[in-house]
MMTF fields as JSON, N, C-alpha, C and O atoms, coordinates in Angstrom:
{
  "mmtfVersion": "1.0.0",
  "mmtfProducer": "UNKNOWN",
  "numBonds": 207,
  "numAtoms": 208,
  "numGroups": 52,
  "numChains": 1,
  "numModels": 1,
  "chainsPerModel": [1],
  "groupsPerChain": [52],
  "chainIdList": ["A"],
  "bondAtomList": [4, 2, 8, 6, 12, 10, 16, 14, 20, 18, 24, 22, 28, 26, 32, 30, 36, 34, 40, 38, 44, 42, 48, 46, 52, 50, 56, 54, 60, 58, 64, 62, 68, 66, 72, 70, 76, 74, 80, 78, 84, 82, 88, 86, 92, 90, 96, 94, 100, 98, 104, 102, 108, 106, 112, 110, 116, 114, 120, 118, 124, 122, 128, 126, 132, 130, 136, 134, 140, 138, 144, 142, 148, 146, 152, 150, 156, 154, 160, 158, 164, 162, 168, 166, 172, 170, 176, 174, 180, 178, 184, 182, 188, 186, 192, 190, 196, 194, 200, 198, 204, 202],
  "bondOrderList": [1, 1, 1, 1, 1, 1, 1, 1, 1, 1, 1, 1, 1, 1, 1, 1, 1, 1, 1, 1, 1, 1, 1, 1, 1, 1, 1, 1, 1, 1, 1, 1, 1, 1, 1, 1, 1, 1, 1, 1, 1, 1, 1, 1, 1, 1, 1, 1, 1, 1, 1],
  "groupList": [{"groupName": "MET", "atomNameList": ["N", "CA", "C", "O"], "elementList": ["N", "C", "C", "O"], "formalChargeList": [0, 0, 0, 0], "bondAtomList": [1, 0, 2, 1, 3, 2], "bondOrderList": [1, 1, 2], "singleLetterCode": "M", "chemCompType": "L-PEPTIDE LINKING"}, {"groupName": "ALA", "atomNameList": ["N", "CA", "C", "O"], "elementList": ["N", "C", "C", "O"], "formalChargeList": [0, 0, 0, 0], "bondAtomList": [1, 0, 2, 1, 3, 2], "bondOrderList": [1, 1, 2], "singleLetterCode": "A", "chemCompType": "L-PEPTIDE LINKING"}, {"groupName": "LYS", "atomNameList": ["N", "CA", "C", "O"], "elementList": ["N", "C", "C", "O"], "formalChargeList": [0, 0, 0, 0], "bondAtomList": [1, 0, 2, 1, 3, 2], "bondOrderList": [1, 1, 2], "singleLetterCode": "K", "chemCompType": "L-PEPTIDE LINKING"}, {"groupName": "ASN", "atomNameList": ["N", "CA", "C", "O"], "elementList": ["N", "C", "C", "O"], "formalChargeList": [0, 0, 0, 0], "bondAtomList": [1, 0, 2, 1, 3, 2], "bondOrderList": [1, 1, 2], "singleLetterCode": "N", "chemCompType": "L-PEPTIDE LINKING"}, {"groupName": "ILE", "atomNameList": ["N", "CA", "C", "O"], "elementList": ["N", "C", "C", "O"], "formalChargeList": [0, 0, 0, 0], "bondAtomList": [1, 0, 2, 1, 3, 2], "bondOrderList": [1, 1, 2], "singleLetterCode": "I", "chemCompType": "L-PEPTIDE LINKING"}, {"groupName": "SER", "atomNameList": ["N", "CA", "C", "O"], "elementList": ["N", "C", "C", "O"], "formalChargeList": [0, 0, 0, 0], "bondAtomList": [1, 0, 2, 1, 3, 2], "bondOrderList": [1, 1, 2], "singleLetterCode": "S", "chemCompType": "L-PEPTIDE LINKING"}, {"groupName": "PRO", "atomNameList": ["N", "CA", "C", "O"], "elementList": ["N", "C", "C", "O"], "formalChargeList": [0, 0, 0, 0], "bondAtomList": [1, 0, 2, 1, 3, 2], "bondOrderList": [1, 1, 2], "singleLetterCode": "P", "chemCompType": "L-PEPTIDE LINKING"}, {"groupName": "LEU", "atomNameList": ["N", "CA", "C", "O"], "elementList": ["N", "C", "C", "O"], "formalChargeList": [0, 0, 0, 0], "bondAtomList": [1, 0, 2, 1, 3, 2], "bondOrderList": [1, 1, 2], "singleLetterCode": "L", "chemCompType": "L-PEPTIDE LINKING"}, {"groupName": "THR", "atomNameList": ["N", "CA", "C", "O"], "elementList": ["N", "C", "C", "O"], "formalChargeList": [0, 0, 0, 0], "bondAtomList": [1, 0, 2, 1, 3, 2], "bondOrderList": [1, 1, 2], "singleLetterCode": "T", "chemCompType": "L-PEPTIDE LINKING"}, {"groupName": "VAL", "atomNameList": ["N", "CA", "C", "O"], "elementList": ["N", "C", "C", "O"], "formalChargeList": [0, 0, 0, 0], "bondAtomList": [1, 0, 2, 1, 3, 2], "bondOrderList": [1, 1, 2], "singleLetterCode": "V", "chemCompType": "L-PEPTIDE LINKING"}, {"groupName": "ARG", "atomNameList": ["N", "CA", "C", "O"], "elementList": ["N", "C", "C", "O"], "formalChargeList": [0, 0, 0, 0], "bondAtomList": [1, 0, 2, 1, 3, 2], "bondOrderList": [1, 1, 2], "singleLetterCode": "R", "chemCompType": "L-PEPTIDE LINKING"}, {"groupName": "CYS", "atomNameList": ["N", "CA", "C", "O"], "elementList": ["N", "C", "C", "O"], "formalChargeList": [0, 0, 0, 0], "bondAtomList": [1, 0, 2, 1, 3, 2], "bondOrderList": [1, 1, 2], "singleLetterCode": "C", "chemCompType": "L-PEPTIDE LINKING"}, {"groupName": "GLN", "atomNameList": ["N", "CA", "C", "O"], "elementList": ["N", "C", "C", "O"], "formalChargeList": [0, 0, 0, 0], "bondAtomList": [1, 0, 2, 1, 3, 2], "bondOrderList": [1, 1, 2], "singleLetterCode": "Q", "chemCompType": "L-PEPTIDE LINKING"}, {"groupName": "GLY", "atomNameList": ["N", "CA", "C", "O"], "elementList": ["N", "C", "C", "O"], "formalChargeList": [0, 0, 0, 0], "bondAtomList": [1, 0, 2, 1, 3, 2], "bondOrderList": [1, 1, 2], "singleLetterCode": "G", "chemCompType": "PEPTIDE LINKING"}, {"groupName": "GLU", "atomNameList": ["N", "CA", "C", "O"], "elementList": ["N", "C", "C", "O"], "formalChargeList": [0, 0, 0, 0], "bondAtomList": [1, 0, 2, 1, 3, 2], "bondOrderList": [1, 1, 2], "singleLetterCode": "E", "chemCompType": "L-PEPTIDE LINKING"}],
  "groupTypeList": [0, 1, 2, 3, 4, 5, 2, 2, 2, 6, 7, 8, 9, 3, 7, 10, 5, 2, 1, 11, 3, 1, 9, 2, 5, 10, 12, 2, 6, 3, 7, 12, 2, 2, 2, 9, 3, 13, 2, 8, 9, 7, 4, 8, 1, 10, 14, 1, 2, 2, 0, 1],
  "groupIdList": [1, 2, 3, 4, 5, 6, 7, 8, 9, 10, 11, 12, 13, 14, 15, 16, 17, 18, 19, 20, 21, 22, 23, 24, 25, 26, 27, 28, 29, 30, 31, 32, 33, 34, 35, 36, 37, 38, 39, 40, 41, 42, 43, 44, 45, 46, 47, 48, 49, 50, 51, 52],
  "secStructList": [7, 7, 3, 3, 7, 7, 7, 7, 7, 7, 3, 3, 3, 3, 3, 3, 7, 6, 6, 7, 7, 3, 3, 3, 3, 3, 3, 7, 7, 7, 3, 3, 3, 3, 3, 3, 6, 6, 3, 3, 3, 3, 3, 3, 2, 2, 2, 2, 2, 2, 2, 7],
  "xCoordList": [5.343, 5.124, 3.746, 3.423, 2.953, 1.613, 1.686, 2.441, 0.896, 0.869, -0.225, -1.347, 0.104, -0.859, -1.663, -1.116, -2.975, -3.818, -4.719, -5.453, -4.664, -5.49, -4.813, -3.589, -5.602, -5.068, -5.155, -4.928, -5.481, -5.635, -4.279, -3.297, -4.236, -3.043, -3.322, -4.485, -2.279, -2.506, -3.214, -2.95, -4.106, -4.82, -3.955, -3.567, -3.649, -2.837, -3.681, -4.376, -3.608, -4.363, -3.5, -2.492, -3.909, -3.294, -4.201, -5.374, -3.663, -4.396, -4.136, -2.987, -5.182, -5.058, -5.36, -6.369, -4.484, -4.704, -5.531, -5.869, -5.851, -6.61, -5.814, -6.395, -4.475, -3.612, -3.328, -2.491, -4.017, -3.922, -2.558, -2.135, -1.86, -0.619, -0.982, -1.867, -0.299, -0.583, 0.415, 1.623, -0.1, 0.721, 0.239, -0.943, 1.149, 0.782, 0.4, 1.022, -0.632, -1.087, -1.376, -1.84, -1.104, -1.361, -2.204, -2.006, -3.15, -3.916, -3.669, -4.001, -3.085, -2.79, -4.023, -4.827, -4.191, -5.326, -5.155, -4.036, -6.277, -6.285, -6.108, -7.087, -4.841, -4.549, -4.572, -4.031, -5.213, -5.341, -4.848, -5.014, -4.241, -3.846, -5.03, -5.57, -5.432, -6.538, -6.136, -5.331, -6.702, -6.454, -7.551, -8.736, -7.144, -8.065, -7.566, -6.456, -8.387, -8.026, -6.704, -5.903, -6.479, -5.292, -4.042, -2.999, -4.117, -2.964, -3.229, -4.352, -2.182, -2.304, -2.101, -1.086, -3.089, -3.026, -3.317, -3.939, -2.857, -3.157, -4.314, -4.201, -5.413, -6.557, -7.02, -6.708, -7.759, -8.249, -9.36, -9.982, -9.596, -10.639, -12.002, -12.85, -12.236, -13.516, -13.722, -14.824, -12.66, -12.75, -12.979, -13.745, -12.321, -12.488, -13.921, -14.485, -14.492, -15.87, -16.863, -17.843, -16.602, -17.474, -17.403, -18.396, -16.214, -16.035, -16.74, -17.202, -16.828, -17.415, -18.922, -19.56],
  "yCoordList": [-6.804, -7.423, -7.025, -5.841, -8.012, -7.759, -7.44, -8.061, -6.471, -6.064, -6.827, -6.94, -7.349, -8.095, -7.112, -6.486, -6.962, -6.044, -6.78, -6.155, -8.102, -8.901, -9.016, -9.121, -8.997, -9.117, -10.545, -10.781, -11.496, -12.893, -13.506, -13.277, -14.288, -15.014, -16.513, -16.915, -17.35, -18.798, -19.262, -18.759, -20.22, -20.82, -21.952, -22.845, -21.927, -22.976, -23.724, -23.116, -25.04, -25.89, -27.086, -27.384, -27.754, -29.02, -30.153, -30.198, -31.071, -32.278, -33.302, -33.523, -33.917, -34.859, -36.282, -36.535, -37.208, -38.622, -39.233, -38.56, -40.498, -41.199, -41.253, -41.26, -41.291, -41.311, -39.896, -39.709, -38.909, -37.501, -36.888, -35.947, -37.417, -36.802, -35.585, -35.658, -34.461, -33.222, -33.038, -33.178, -32.723, -32.423, -31.097, -30.942, -30.137, -28.812, -28.893, -29.619, -28.139, -28.093, -26.644, -25.87, -26.269, -24.903, -24.943, -25.802, -24.007, -23.793, -22.357, -21.415, -22.194, -20.861, -20.286, -21.044, -18.952, -18.352, -18.52, -18.571, -18.604, -18.81, -17.458, -16.814, -17.034, -15.731, -15.811, -16.74, -14.813, -14.738, -13.372, -12.375, -13.327, -12.053, -11.493, -12.156, -10.264, -9.592, -8.159, -7.583, -7.573, -6.179, -5.325, -5.541, -4.353, -3.418, -2.019, -1.645, -1.249, 0.117, 0.144, 1.063, -0.852, -0.907, -1.443, -1.553, -1.781, -2.317, -3.776, -4.144, -4.608, -6.016, -6.165, -5.737, -6.785, -6.979, -8.428, -9.139, -8.866, -10.206, -10.096, -9.423, -10.75, -10.801, -12.245, -13.067, -12.549, -13.91, -14.172, -13.242, -15.437, -15.827, -15.373, -14.995, -15.4, -14.955, -13.466, -13.044, -12.657, -11.213, -10.941, -10.043, -11.708, -11.532, -11.868, -11.22, -12.88, -13.285, -12.186, -11.935, -11.541, -10.461, -9.242, -8.54, -8.992, -7.815, -7.992, -7.014, -9.211, -9.464, -9.337, -9.519],
  "zCoordList": [8.668, 9.959, 10.483, 10.576, 10.817, 11.332, 12.821, 13.57, 13.229, 14.631, 15.363, 14.87, 16.542, 17.344, 18.181, 19.089, 17.886, 18.639, 19.618, 20.384, 19.593, 20.493, 21.853, 21.935, 22.91, 24.269, 24.796, 25.983, 23.929, 24.359, 24.681, 23.974, 25.756, 26.172, 26.074, 26.036, 26.032, 26.019, 27.292, 28.383, 27.132, 28.252, 28.795, 28.042, 30.085, 30.695, 31.723, 32.537, 31.672, 32.596, 32.998, 32.358, 34.056, 34.454, 34.003, 34.375, 33.202, 32.838, 33.941, 34.326, 34.443, 35.556, 35.113, 34.453, 35.477, 35.198, 36.316, 37.29, 36.173, 37.22, 38.524, 39.609, 38.416, 39.599, 40.104, 40.987, 39.551, 39.962, 39.648, 40.32, 38.624, 38.171, 37.33, 36.478, 37.57, 36.853, 35.712, 35.905, 34.522, 33.353, 32.796, 32.491, 32.66, 32.153, 30.677, 29.901, 30.305, 28.922, 28.549, 29.386, 27.294, 26.82, 25.561, 24.702, 25.449, 24.219, 23.783, 24.502, 22.6, 22.094, 21.403, 20.861, 21.408, 20.698, 19.194, 18.684, 18.496, 17.049, 16.346, 15.969, 16.175, 15.586, 14.062, 13.463, 13.45, 12.0, 11.531, 12.233, 10.344, 9.744, 8.968, 8.082, 9.305, 8.615, 8.341, 9.073, 7.274, 6.962, 7.581, 7.329, 8.394, 9.027, 8.701, 9.081, 7.999, 7.591, 6.806, 6.975, 5.959, 5.12, 5.802, 5.158, 7.087, 7.809, 8.165, 8.51, 8.081, 8.438, 9.937, 10.487, 10.595, 12.046, 12.369, 11.58, 13.55, 14.048, 15.034, 16.058, 14.727, 15.628, 15.729, 14.867, 16.777, 16.937, 15.926, 15.415, 15.648, 14.699, 15.195, 14.386, 16.502, 17.069, 16.821, 16.473, 16.999, 16.749, 15.27, 14.918, 14.395, 12.962, 12.533, 11.651, 13.165, 12.864, 13.274, 12.572, 14.406, 14.872, 13.959, 13.775, 13.382, 12.515, 11.181, 10.593, 10.7, 9.368, 9.372, 8.334]
}
Protein backbone atom coordinates (compact mmCIF):
# COMPACT_ATOMS: atom_id res chain seq x y z
CA UNK A 1 0.00 0.00 0.00
CA UNK A 2 1.43 3.34 -1.06
CA UNK A 3 1.36 6.14 1.48
CA UNK A 4 -0.01 9.52 0.39
CA UNK A 5 2.51 12.20 1.42
CA UNK A 6 1.02 14.98 -0.69
CA UNK A 7 -1.17 17.58 1.00
CA UNK A 8 -3.09 18.40 -2.19
CA UNK A 9 -6.89 18.32 -2.03
CA UNK A 10 -9.42 18.24 -4.90
CA UNK A 11 -10.18 21.63 -6.43
CA UNK A 12 -13.91 22.42 -6.26
CA UNK A 13 -15.55 25.14 -8.34
CA UNK A 14 -18.98 26.18 -9.57
CA UNK A 15 -19.44 26.00 -13.33
CA UNK A 16 -21.83 28.75 -14.43
CA UNK A 17 -24.13 28.64 -17.45
CA UNK A 18 -25.38 31.66 -19.36
CA UNK A 19 -28.53 31.53 -17.18
CA UNK A 20 -26.23 31.62 -14.10
CA UNK A 21 -27.11 28.06 -13.02
CA UNK A 22 -24.38 26.67 -10.75
CA UNK A 23 -23.09 23.10 -11.16
CA UNK A 24 -20.42 21.78 -8.80
CA UNK A 25 -17.24 20.47 -10.43
CA UNK A 26 -14.17 18.73 -8.95
CA UNK A 27 -10.62 18.30 -10.26
CA UNK A 28 -8.60 15.67 -8.43
CA UNK A 29 -4.80 15.99 -8.07
CA UNK A 30 -2.72 13.90 -10.47
CA UNK A 31 -1.33 11.35 -7.97
CA UNK A 32 1.48 9.05 -9.11
CA UNK A 33 3.17 6.10 -7.39
CA UNK A 34 6.92 6.74 -7.02
CA UNK A 35 9.68 5.08 -5.01
CA UNK A 36 11.39 7.40 -2.52
CA UNK A 37 14.15 5.93 -0.33
CA UNK A 38 12.93 2.40 -1.17
CA UNK A 39 9.31 3.07 -0.14
CA UNK A 40 6.38 3.50 -2.55
CA UNK A 41 4.57 6.80 -1.98
CA UNK A 42 1.79 8.73 -3.70
CA UNK A 43 2.89 12.18 -4.83
CA UNK A 44 1.52 14.58 -7.40
CA UNK A 45 2.99 14.63 -10.89
CA UNK A 46 4.26 18.19 -10.29
CA UNK A 47 6.14 17.07 -7.14
CA UNK A 48 7.57 14.07 -8.99
CA UNK A 49 8.77 16.36 -11.79
CA UNK A 50 10.54 18.62 -9.28
CA UNK A 51 12.30 15.64 -7.65
CA UNK A 52 13.70 14.32 -10.94
